[in-house]
Backbone as a ProteinNet text record, in pm:
[ID]
protein_1_A
[PRIMARY]
XXXXXXXXXXXXXXXXXXXXXXXXXXXXXXXXXXXXXXXXXXXXXXXXXXXXXXXXXXXXXXXXXXXXXXXXXXXXXXXXXXXXXXXXXXXXXXXXXXXXXXXXXXXXXXXXX
[TERTIARY]
-12458.9	-12326.1	-12273.7	-12195.8	-12138.4	-12018.1	-11971.5	-11852.6	-11885.3	-11841.8	-11859	-11721	-11703.9	-11578.1	-11595.7	-11490.9	-11493.2	-11516.9	-11576	-11611.9	-11494.8	-11385.7	-11265.7	-11142.7	-11030.8	-10904.5	-10867.1	-10799.1	-10758.5	-10628.7	-10612	-10492.7	-10469.9	-10575.4	-10563.8	-10495.2	-10483.2	-10419.5	-10307.9	-10189.7	-10079.4	-10038.7	-10011.7	-9960.6	-9811.5	-9733.3	-9587.8	-9538.3	-9593.2	-9559.4	-9666.9	-9657.2	-9758.9	-9777.6	-9671.7	-9683.9	-9767.4	-9739.5	-9817.9	-9962.6	-9985.4	-10122.2	-10200	-10137.8	-10204.7	-10238.2	-10146.1	-10169.9	-10283.2	-10287.6	-10391.6	-10529.2	-10542.7	-10672.5	-10718.3	-10625.9	-10667.5	-10706.5	-10695.7	-10731.5	-10876.9	-10973.1	-11113.4	-11150.2	-11069.7	-11102	-11093.2	-11018.3	-11002.4	-11111.1	-11200.2	-11290.7	-11435.7	-11502.6	-11643.9	-11719.5	-11821.2	-11900.5	-12044.8	-12101.4	-12240.5	-12265	-12166	-12181.2	-12162.3	-12128.1	-12109	-11966.2	-11909.2	-11774.7	-11784.6	-11699.6	-11691.7	-11549.6	-11534	-11403.2	-11341.9	-11408.4	-11360.8	-11310.3	-11262.3	-11203.7	-11075.2	-11047.4	-10926	-10890.2	-10769.8	-10731.8	-10806.8	-10850.1	-10917.2	-10818.1	-10866.4	-10784	-10763.7	-10675	-10653.1	-10781.5	-10859.1	-10985.9	-11085.3	-11099.5	-11192.1	-11150.8	-11021.6	-10972.7	-11005.7	-10992	-11027	-11176.9	-11259.3	-11404	-11437.6	-11363.9	-11384.2	-11347.1	-11235.9	-11193.2	-11300.8	-11352.1	-11448.8	-11586.2	-11633.8	-11773.4	-11797.8	-11706	-11727.7	-11610.4	-11515.1	-11397.4	-11393.8	-11276.9	-11264.7	-11278	-11285.1	-11307.7	-11444.8	-11541	-11673.4	-11749.3	-11733.5	-11801.9	-11953.8	-12004.1	-12148.3	-12203	-12114.5	-12158	-12188.7	-12139.5	-12168.3	-12061.6	-11949.3	-11838.3	-11761.4	-11668.8	-11584.4	-11657.2	-11767.5	-11848.6	-11778.7	-11673.2	-11597.1	-11497.2	-11480	-11387.1	-11242.8	-11204.4	-11068.6	-10970.9	-10851.3	-10744.8	-10692.6	-10635.3	-10576.8	-10434.9	-10426.4	-10297.3	-10308.8	-10208.7	-10204.4	-10267.8	-10332.2	-10391.9	-10337	-10308	-10260.6	-10374.9	-10346.3	-10434.6	-10368.9	-10439	-10383.3	-10306.3	-10308.2	-10246.3	-10094.6	-10025.2	-9879.5	-9823	-9702.7	-9627.3	-9523.6	-9456.6	-9358.3	-9338.8	-9233.8	-9212	-9185.7	-9142.8	-9106.9	-9208.4	-9294.9	-9383.5	-9530.6	-9613.1	-9758.6	-9821.1	-9942.5	-10012.1	-10076.2	-10062.5	-10132.4	-10202.8	-10291.1	-10363.3	-10358.5	-10326	-10327.4	-10469.9	-10520.1	-10655.6	-10658.3	-10543.3	-10540.9	-10560.7	-10523.6	-10531.7	-10587.2	-10605.6	-10661.9	-10563.3	-10437.3	-10337.9	-10296.9	-10279.6	-10231.1	-10086.3	-10007.4	-9865.9	-9826.3	-9722.5	-9657.6	-9555.5	-9548.6	-9456.3	-9396.5	-9281.7	-9217.1	-9302.4	-9308.6	-9395.5	-9352.7	-9234	-9190.3	-9233.9	-9312.6	-9367.3	-9487.7	-9507.6	-9620.6	-9737.4	-9840.1	-9960.3	-10083.9	-10194.6	-10321.4	-10378.7	-10469.3	-10538.1	-10685.2	-10771.4	-10915.9	-10963.1	-11009.6	-11051.6	-11184.6	-11205.9	-11332.2	-11373.1	-11499.1	-11551.2	-11663.6	-11679.6	-11785	-11910.4	-12025.8	-12151.6	-12231.8
-5130	-5180.8	-5114.3	-5187.7	-5134.8	-5215.7	-5186.6	-5250.6	-5306.9	-5429	-5493.1	-5513.3	-5472.3	-5496.8	-5617.4	-5695.8	-5806.6	-5749.4	-5827	-5778.2	-5777.5	-5845	-5846.2	-5834	-5797.2	-5796.2	-5938.6	-5954.4	-6086.2	-6127.3	-6254.4	-6314.4	-6266.8	-6231.6	-6195.4	-6063.4	-5978.1	-5848.9	-5821.8	-5796.9	-5752.9	-5856.7	-5810.5	-5894.2	-5866.2	-5971.4	-5957.6	-5860.8	-5867.7	-5770.9	-5769.9	-5673.8	-5652.3	-5774.3	-5845.1	-5964.3	-6070.9	-6094.4	-6191.8	-6147.5	-6016.1	-5965.9	-6008.5	-6000.3	-6043.5	-6191.3	-6271.6	-6415.2	-6446.2	-6376.6	-6399.9	-6369.6	-6258.9	-6218.6	-6313.6	-6371.1	-6456.8	-6597.4	-6625.7	-6757.1	-6753.3	-6802.1	-6789.4	-6869.6	-6966.2	-7044.8	-6962.3	-6853.5	-6769.6	-6663.7	-6652.4	-6539.2	-6580.9	-6599.4	-6633.4	-6517.7	-6470.7	-6358.9	-6403.5	-6388.5	-6427.3	-6572.5	-6657.9	-6799.4	-6838.3	-6742.9	-6773.7	-6743.1	-6831.2	-6809.8	-6741	-6642.6	-6572.4	-6583.2	-6589.4	-6607.6	-6478.4	-6365	-6241.2	-6137.6	-6181	-6088.7	-6030.4	-5904.4	-5838.2	-5726	-5672.5	-5553.6	-5434.1	-5340.5	-5221.3	-5127.8	-5052	-4945.9	-4837	-4742	-4634	-4551.8	-4533.9	-4461.7	-4538.9	-4669.5	-4751.6	-4757.8	-4768.6	-4771.8	-4642.2	-4530.5	-4402.2	-4394.5	-4447.4	-4449	-4535.7	-4645	-4729.2	-4652	-4579.6	-4498.2	-4394.8	-4327.2	-4218.5	-4269.2	-4378.1	-4418.6	-4524.3	-4620.2	-4724.9	-4735	-4645	-4644	-4522.2	-4493.7	-4384.4	-4245.4	-4233.1	-4102.1	-4046.2	-4136.8	-4105	-3995.6	-3988.1	-3886	-3900.1	-4021.6	-4045.1	-4039.8	-4021	-4015.2	-4150.8	-4258.3	-4392.8	-4447.4	-4379.4	-4430.4	-4534.9	-4601.2	-4701.3	-4836.2	-4842.7	-4965	-5080.4	-5051.5	-5157	-5223.3	-5167.7	-5225.9	-5221.6	-5116.1	-5104.4	-5071.6	-5127.3	-5099.3	-4957.4	-4900.8	-4767.5	-4780.1	-4827.9	-4856.9	-4840.2	-4884.3	-4870.7	-4991.8	-4965.1	-5069.6	-5057.6	-5172.9	-5176	-5155.1	-5084.6	-5079.2	-5159.6	-5176.6	-5247	-5153.4	-5024.6	-4924.6	-4925.1	-4953.4	-4956.6	-4828.6	-4792.6	-4684.7	-4745.1	-4849.3	-4920.7	-5058.9	-5128.8	-5264.7	-5269.3	-5158	-5155.9	-5089.3	-5003.5	-4921.5	-4945	-4945.7	-4953	-4852.3	-4810.5	-4710	-4775.7	-4711.6	-4753.4	-4633.1	-4658.6	-4550.3	-4570.6	-4462.8	-4466.5	-4448.8	-4542.5	-4531.5	-4455.9	-4403.4	-4314.4	-4169	-4137.7	-3998.3	-3980.7	-4087.3	-4079.5	-4049.7	-4028.2	-3995.3	-4118.4	-4098	-4203.8	-4175.5	-4283.3	-4273.1	-4392.4	-4372.9	-4487.8	-4538	-4670.1	-4729	-4855	-4894.5	-5014.9	-5137.7	-5226.2	-5343	-5445.1	-5430.2	-5525.2	-5484.3	-5378.2	-5336.5	-5422.2	-5437.2	-5515	-5421.9	-5427.5	-5347.4	-5436.7	-5385.7	-5460.2	-5470.8	-5567.5	-5589.6	-5612.6	-5543.5	-5565.7	-5586.5	-5705.4	-5740.7	-5677	-5657.3	-5606.1	-5690.5	-5678.4	-5738.7	-5650.8	-5649.8	-5570.1	-5655.4	-5588.4	-5658.9	-5580.4
-7069.9	-7039.7	-6913.9	-6838.6	-6717.2	-6675.1	-6555.9	-6501.7	-6364.8	-6339.5	-6209.7	-6150.4	-6026.2	-5955.4	-5864.2	-5851.2	-5755.9	-5616.3	-5530.1	-5396.5	-5299.4	-5335.5	-5251.8	-5340.7	-5280.5	-5353.4	-5389.7	-5502.9	-5546.1	-5476.7	-5459.6	-5401	-5258.4	-5188.6	-5048.6	-5022	-5121.6	-5097.2	-5194.4	-5143.4	-5227.1	-5330.4	-5450	-5556.3	-5568.1	-5580.5	-5578.9	-5685.8	-5805.3	-5909.3	-6016.4	-6105.5	-6208.3	-6295.7	-6331.4	-6415.8	-6346.4	-6218.4	-6143	-6129.8	-6122.5	-6115.2	-6239	-6355.7	-6478.7	-6472.3	-6420.8	-6409.7	-6312.5	-6200.5	-6100.2	-6157.8	-6229.7	-6283.9	-6393	-6469.7	-6580.2	-6533.9	-6405.4	-6353.5	-6303.3	-6383.1	-6344.8	-6220.5	-6182.1	-6063.7	-5936.1	-5939.4	-5821.5	-5809.2	-5907.2	-5910	-5930.5	-5820.7	-5822.7	-5759.9	-5827.1	-5777.8	-5766.9	-5648	-5625.4	-5666.5	-5643	-5671.3	-5816.3	-5904.2	-6045.2	-6086.1	-6167.7	-6219.8	-6355	-6374.5	-6502.1	-6553.8	-6684.2	-6745	-6797	-6776.8	-6838.7	-6738.3	-6621.4	-6524.6	-6580.9	-6547.4	-6593.9	-6498.2	-6513.5	-6438.4	-6496.1	-6413.5	-6465.9	-6534.5	-6631	-6689.4	-6583.9	-6611.6	-6515	-6495.9	-6601.2	-6590.5	-6503.6	-6529.8	-6452.1	-6305.2	-6280.2	-6142.2	-6070	-6139.1	-6077.9	-6048.2	-6137.3	-6112.6	-5991.1	-5973.7	-5856.2	-5729.7	-5734.6	-5620.1	-5585.8	-5688.9	-5666.4	-5623.1	-5682.7	-5663.6	-5557.6	-5542.1	-5441.2	-5345	-5359.3	-5273.7	-5183.8	-5127.9	-5032.3	-5092.7	-5226.8	-5288.5	-5255.4	-5233.9	-5179.3	-5254.4	-5386.2	-5464.7	-5457.4	-5436.1	-5430.1	-5287.7	-5190.9	-5051.4	-4990.5	-5051	-5003.2	-4909.4	-4901.5	-4822.5	-4901.8	-4838.3	-4901.4	-4903.3	-4979.5	-4980.9	-5050.9	-5128.5	-5193.5	-5100.7	-4981.1	-4885.1	-4931.1	-5001.5	-5052.4	-4940.3	-4952	-4856.5	-4880.1	-4779.9	-4786.4	-4842.8	-4968.4	-5029.3	-5180	-5253.8	-5398.9	-5467.2	-5582	-5665.4	-5806.9	-5868	-6005.8	-6104	-6213	-6329.6	-6441.2	-6551.5	-6667.1	-6758.6	-6731	-6818	-6802.3	-6912.4	-6912.9	-6973.8	-6929.6	-6992.8	-7087.2	-7039.8	-7119.8	-7057.5	-7096.8	-7047.3	-6897	-6838.8	-6697.3	-6606	-6660.8	-6578.4	-6609.9	-6506.5	-6521.7	-6425.1	-6453.3	-6372.6	-6251.8	-6137.6	-6016.2	-5958.4	-5862.8	-5797	-5646.9	-5577.5	-5432	-5382.1	-5305.9	-5253.2	-5120.8	-5078.4	-4962.5	-5004.5	-5131.9	-5176.5	-5317.1	-5392.5	-5526.6	-5637.1	-5605.3	-5707.1	-5786.1	-5916.6	-6003.5	-6041.2	-6047.7	-6080.2	-6165.9	-6248.6	-6310	-6209.7	-6193.2	-6099.2	-6160.5	-6109.8	-6160	-6131.1	-6228.8	-6219.8	-6115.6	-6059.9	-5958.1	-5817.5	-5806.6	-5676.5	-5637.7	-5509.4	-5456.8	-5426.1	-5508.5	-5489	-5493.3	-5447.1	-5446.8	-5587.6	-5603	-5729.5	-5701.9	-5776.2	-5770.1	-5914.4	-5943.8	-6079	-6114.9	-6245.1	-6297.3	-6417.5	-6451.9	-6574.7	-6626.5	-6756.9	-6820.2	-6836.2	-6837.2	-6865.6	-6963.7
[MASK]
+++++++++++++++++++++++++++++++++++++++++++++++++++++++++++++++++++++++++++++++++++++++++++++++++++++++++++++++++

């Protein structure tokens, strides 16, 4: 079992807010990988998002560089604190924070295999 990240950010970059991010990810028509459509795309958990930062993002723990092509900005996770706050991660520094869901942050979908 493993995790696959989409090769590009969804919706062309910034998502207007966390609620819209959920809607964008649940639309399988927007997410084709290697010519195949999958119906199980979702926002990564805060742990999965951190692994993306470290392994295929600018965290560069594996020495591969930012092979995921992540923007130097914040990305939403699926981890909520309450009705108003969800966890995001800064891909410029690796820090995770709870932030208000009405903020515009990037989204990178994942799916398990």
